[in-house]
C-alpha positions in Angstrom: -49.9 96.2 -9.1 -47.0 97.4 -11.2 -45.6 94.9 -13.6 -42.0 93.7 -13.4 -40.2 94.9 -16.5 -37.7 92.3 -17.7 -35.3 93.3 -20.5 -33.8 90.3 -22.3 -30.6 91.1 -24.1 -29.1 88.8 -26.7 -27.2 89.0 -30.0 -26.2 85.6 -31.5 -28.1 82.7 -33.0 -27.4 80.3 -30.1 -28.5 82.9 -27.6 -31.7 83.6 -29.5 -32.6 79.9 -29.7 -32.3 79.5 -26.0 -33.9 82.8 -25.0 -36.8 82.7 -27.5 -38.9 80.2 -25.4 -38.1 82.2 -22.3 -39.2 85.5 -23.9 -42.5 83.8 -24.8 -43.0 82.5 -21.3 -42.3 85.8 -19.7 -44.6 87.6 -22.1 -47.4 85.2 -21.2 -47.3 86.1 -17.5 -49.6 89.0 -16.6 -47.3 90.1 -13.8 -44.3 90.7 -16.2 -43.7 93.2 -18.9 -41.3 91.4 -21.3 -39.0 93.7 -23.4 -36.4 92.4 -25.9 -33.2 94.1 -27.1 -31.0 92.4 -29.6 -27.4 93.6 -30.3 -27.3 91.7 -33.6 -23.7 90.6 -33.0 -24.6 88.0 -35.6 -27.1 89.7 -37.9 -28.2 87.2 -40.5 -28.2 84.1 -38.2 -29.9 86.0 -35.4 -32.7 87.2 -37.7 -33.4 83.6 -38.8 -34.2 82.6 -35.2 -36.3 85.8 -34.5 -38.4 84.9 -37.6 -38.8 81.3 -36.6 -40.1 82.2 -33.2 -42.0 85.3 -34.3 -40.1 87.6 -32.0 -40.0 91.3 -32.8 -37.5 93.1 -30.6 -38.4 96.5 -29.2 -34.8 97.5 -29.5 -32.2 96.5 -32.1 -28.6 97.8 -31.8 -27.6 96.4 -35.1 -23.9 96.4 -34.1 -22.5 93.9 -36.6 -19.7 95.2 -38.8 -17.3 93.6 -41.3 -14.2 92.1 -39.7 -15.5 93.0 -36.2 -13.3 92.4 -33.2 -14.1 91.3 -29.7 -13.3 94.8 -28.5 -15.5 96.5 -31.0 -18.5 94.2 -30.2 -18.1 95.0 -26.5 -17.8 98.7 -27.0 -20.8 99.1 -29.4 -22.9 96.9 -27.1 -22.0 99.0 -24.1 -22.7 102.3 -25.7 -25.9 101.1 -27.4 -27.3 99.8 -24.2 -26.8 103.0 -22.4 -29.7 104.6 -24.3 -31.8 101.4 -24.1 -31.5 101.1 -20.4 -32.3 104.8 -19.8 -35.3 104.6 -22.0 -36.7 101.2 -21.0 -35.9 101.5 -17.3 -36.1 97.7 -16.6 -36.3 96.2 -13.2 -34.2 93.2 -14.4 -31.8 92.6 -17.3 -31.5 89.0 -18.5 -28.5 87.8 -20.4 -27.7 84.4 -21.6 -24.6 82.2 -21.6 -21.2 83.4 -22.6 -21.0 85.7 -25.6 -19.5 89.2 -25.8 -23.1 90.5 -25.9 -23.6 88.6 -22.6 -20.7 90.2 -20.8 -21.3 93.7 -22.2 -25.0 93.5 -21.4 -24.3 92.5 -17.8 -21.7 95.2 -17.5 -24.0 97.9 -18.9 -26.8 96.9 -16.4 -24.3 96.8 -13.6 -23.2 100.4 -14.4 -26.8 101.5 -13.9 -27.2 99.3 -10.8 -29.9 97.2 -12.5 -30.0 93.6 -11.3 -28.7 91.1 -13.8 -30.2 87.6 -14.3 -27.7 85.1 -15.9 -29.5 82.4 -17.8 -27.3 79.3 -18.4 -25.0 80.2 -15.5 -22.2 78.1 -14.0 -20.7 76.4 -17.1 -17.0 76.0 -16.7 -14.1 74.5 -18.7 -11.6 75.9 -16.2 -9.4 77.2 -19.0 -10.0 80.9 -19.7 -8.7 80.6 -23.2 -10.8 77.6 -24.2 -13.4 78.2 -25.3 -12.3 81.7 -26.1 -13.6 84.2 -25.2 -16.6 82.4 -23.9 -15.1 81.0 -20.7 -14.0 84.4 -19.5 -17.3 86.0 -20.6 -19.4 83.6 -18.5 -17.1 83.9 -15.4 -17.2 87.7 -15.6 -20.9 87.7 -16.1 -21.3 85.5 -13.0 -19.5 88.1 -10.9 -21.9 90.8 -12.1 -25.1 88.8 -11.9 -27.6 89.0 -9.1 -29.7 86.0 -10.1 -28.0 82.8 -11.4 -30.1 80.3 -13.4 -27.9 77.2 -13.5 -29.1 74.5 -15.9 -27.7 71.6 -13.9 -26.6 70.6 -10.4 -23.0 70.5 -11.5 -23.3 74.1 -12.9 -24.6 75.2 -9.5 -21.8 73.5 -7.7 -19.3 75.4 -9.9 -20.9 78.6 -8.8 -20.9 77.6 -5.1 -17.2 76.8 -5.2 -16.7 80.4 -6.5 -18.7 81.8 -3.5 -22.2 82.2 -5.2 -24.8 80.9 -2.8 -27.6 83.6 -3.0 -30.3 83.6 -5.7 -28.9 80.4 -7.2 -31.6 78.3 -9.0 -31.3 75.0 -10.9 -33.6 75.3 -13.8 -32.6 72.9 -16.6 -31.6 74.3 -20.0 -34.0 76.4 -22.0 -32.9 74.8 -25.3 -34.9 71.7 -24.4 -37.9 73.9 -24.1 -37.1 75.2 -27.6 -36.8 71.7 -29.0 -40.4 70.9 -27.9 -41.7 73.4 -30.3 -39.2 73.3 -33.2 -39.0 69.5 -34.0 -42.0 68.5 -36.1 -43.0 65.2 -37.7 -43.3 65.5 -41.5 -41.2 68.8 -41.5 -40.3 70.2 -44.9 -36.8 71.8 -44.9 -36.2 75.3 -46.2 -32.8 74.1 -47.5 -34.0 72.1 -50.6 -31.1 69.6 -50.6 -32.2 68.4 -47.2 -35.6 67.3 -48.5 -34.0 64.9 -51.0 -32.1 62.8 -48.4 -33.2 59.3 -47.6 -33.0 59.6 -43.8 -34.4 56.1 -43.2 -32.0 54.3 -45.6 -28.8 56.2 -45.1 -26.6 57.1 -42.1 -26.6 60.9 -42.0 -23.9 62.6 -40.0 -24.5 66.2 -39.0 -21.2 68.1 -38.8 -20.5 71.6 -37.4 -17.1 73.1 -36.8 -16.4 76.7 -36.4 -15.0 77.5 -33.0 -12.3 80.2 -32.9 -9.9 78.2 -30.7 -10.0 75.4 -33.4 -8.7 77.7 -36.1 -5.5 76.5 -37.6 -4.2 72.9 -37.2 -7.2 71.7 -35.2 -9.7 72.7 -37.9 -7.4 71.1 -40.6 -7.4 67.9 -38.5 -11.2 67.9 -38.2 -11.6 68.4 -42.0 -9.0 65.7 -42.7 -10.7 63.3 -40.4 -14.1 63.9 -42.0 -12.5 63.4 -45.5 -11.1 60.0 -44.4 -14.4 58.9 -42.9 -16.3 60.0 -46.0 -14.0 57.9 -48.2 -14.1 54.9 -45.8 -17.9 55.0 -45.4 -19.3 55.9 -48.8 -22.8 54.8 -47.7 -22.9 57.5 -45.1 -23.7 61.2 -45.9 -21.9 64.0 -44.1 -24.0 67.2 -44.0 -21.9 70.3 -43.1 -23.7 73.6 -42.7 -20.6 75.8 -43.1 -20.3 78.8 -40.8 -20.0 82.2 -42.5 -16.5 82.8 -41.2 -14.2 83.2 -44.2 -11.6 81.0 -42.6 -14.1 78.2 -42.0 -15.5 78.5 -45.5 -12.1 78.3 -47.1 -10.9 75.4 -44.9 -14.1 73.3 -45.5 -14.1 73.8 -49.2 -10.4 73.1 -49.6 -10.6 69.8 -47.7 -14.1 68.5 -48.5 -15.3 69.8 -51.9 -15.6 67.1 -54.5 -16.4 64.3 -52.1 -19.7 62.8 -53.4 -21.0 62.0 -49.9 -20.2 65.3 -48.2 -22.8 68.0 -48.6 -21.5 71.5 -47.9 -24.5 73.9 -47.4 -25.1 77.4 -46.0 -25.8 77.8 -42.2 -29.2 76.6 -41.3 -32.1 78.3 -39.6 -33.1 76.9 -36.2 -36.0 74.8 -37.6 -33.9 73.2 -40.3 -31.1 72.5 -37.9 -33.3 71.0 -35.2 -35.2 68.8 -37.6 -32.0 67.7 -39.4 -30.6 66.7 -36.0 -33.8 64.8 -35.2 -33.3 62.7 -38.4 -29.6 62.2 -38.4 -27.6 59.2 -37.2 -24.7 61.0 -35.4 -23.6 64.5 -34.6 -20.0 65.6 -34.8 -19.5 69.1 -33.5 -17.3 71.7 -31.7 -20.5 73.6 -30.8 -21.7 74.0 -27.2 -25.5 74.0 -27.8 -25.5 70.9 -29.9 -24.0 68.9 -27.0 -27.3 69.7 -25.1 -29.7 69.5 -28.0 -28.7 66.2 -29.6 -28.9 64.0 -26.5 -32.5 65.3 -26.0 -33.2 63.8 -29.5 -31.4 60.5 -28.8 -28.4 61.3 -31.0 -24.8 60.4 -30.1 -22.4 63.3 -30.1 -18.7 63.4 -30.9 -17.3 66.6 -29.5 -14.5 68.0 -31.6 -12.7 69.8 -28.8 -10.1 69.1 -26.2 -12.4 69.8 -23.3 -16.1 70.6 -22.6 -17.8 72.8 -20.2 -20.8 70.4 -20.4 -19.4 67.3 -18.6 -22.8 66.1 -17.6 -23.4 64.5 -21.0 -20.0 62.8 -21.0 -20.8 61.3 -17.7 -24.3 60.3 -18.8 -22.8 58.6 -21.9 -24.5 60.7 -24.5 -21.4 62.6 -25.5 -17.9 61.5 -26.3 -14.9 63.9 -26.2 -13.2 63.0 -29.5 -10.5 65.8 -29.4 -9.0 67.6 -32.4 -6.4 65.1 -33.5 -7.3 63.3 -36.8 -6.6 59.8 -35.5 -8.8 60.3 -32.4 -11.7 61.6 -34.3 -11.6 58.8 -36.9 -11.3 56.1 -34.2 -14.3 57.5 -32.3 -16.5 57.8 -35.4 -15.5 54.3 -36.7 -16.6 52.8 -33.4 -20.1 54.3 -33.8 -20.3 53.3 -37.4 -19.0 49.7 -36.9 -20.5 48.8 -33.5 -24.3 49.1 -33.3 -24.3 48.4 -29.6 -22.0 51.3 -29.0 -24.2 53.6 -31.0 -27.3 52.3 -29.2 -25.8 52.8 -25.8 -25.1 56.5 -26.5 -28.4 57.1 -28.2 -30.4 55.7 -25.2 -28.5 57.4 -22.4 -30.3 59.8 -20.1 -30.4 63.4 -21.2 -29.1 65.4 -18.2 -30.0 68.9 -19.4 -33.7 69.4 -19.1 -37.3 68.4 -19.2 -38.8 71.3 -21.2 -39.8 73.3 -18.1 -36.8 75.5 -17.7 -38.6 78.7 -18.8 -41.5 78.2 -16.4 -38.9 77.7 -13.6 -37.0 80.8 -14.4 -40.2 82.8 -14.6 -41.3 81.7 -11.2 -37.8 82.3 -9.8 -38.0 85.9 -11.1 -41.4 86.4 -9.5 -40.0 85.0 -6.2 -37.0 87.4 -6.3 -39.4 90.3 -6.6 -41.7 89.0 -3.9 -44.7 88.1 -6.1 -44.8 84.4 -5.0 -43.8 82.8 -1.7 -41.4 80.2 -3.0 -39.1 79.6 -5.9 -39.6 76.8 -8.4 -38.5 73.3 -7.5 -35.0 72.5 -8.8 -34.6 70.6 -12.0 -33.3 67.0 -11.5 -32.5 64.6 -14.4 -34.9 61.7 -14.9 
């Protein structure tokens, strides 16, 4: 029997973290030929993840350029994938989430009438400019996709309201599968400063802030809030892996350099990030993925955004939308510092995003689509 050739296309660090366990699961199934193409939309941070998961892509478009624009990313991905799709001849193209690589990958496959599978489908903020350009990317990809792998029931309902009812599967999020392999007891960090921290005796706050829509006043508000918190809670340690964006670097250093309990460090590899998250007291972030990862590790999350496309965690009580105003961020953080009961309630809430079996569900659903098994996987349901 001819194997089903599945081409997984991704290009950024977050995509790679969530696709890596799926690539492994697909490769382990004898009925599937798993092929990987990376666009390297983010070169350095992508390579860290590929190395951590021992993934060697068959195709590498290497599109990253200095001062790249959204248009240039999209164009170089489209043109690069023309050759890859012609040479590889996949039966299915998998894309993940909401990046420019995601949309361009789906569009390139559509142009050749190759079915597209959208992993992490159905997330919606309902504001096409926030997050930007991610909200538009995932909506456009949903229109092009043939198979829709929605992490949660709410994601699936979003798609149904938009008219998607065929080949819609509820799988859980693959990032929970990744965490089951990356978080390790007794882990030694590659970033040396992290090995010197007393995680048992000190409240460590993991901070990430880099989203494009937060550039300007929102980012300045976030930095100002963290500065105030650091000065009010000298016993806490704020660890900020600073994104490589020149704007983020400049803003973080201008507002936080010199504070003795703020540690500004380079971006972390996936193993360092996940193990730091597992040992921290609290996460403050404008990231999307950390909103899913931290609850799985029992860590309260303050989301430094005005809205979230991941409302399940807000409803479950593991995530609090703190906004981008200094006063709101400070008030939310102070409550978790000062009220142990509030911290405990958030840390013990149910994680709504997965059980570590998303990749096996997606693999079975692909086999079902191609007629290799008689039924799809059972839908994921939170505990």
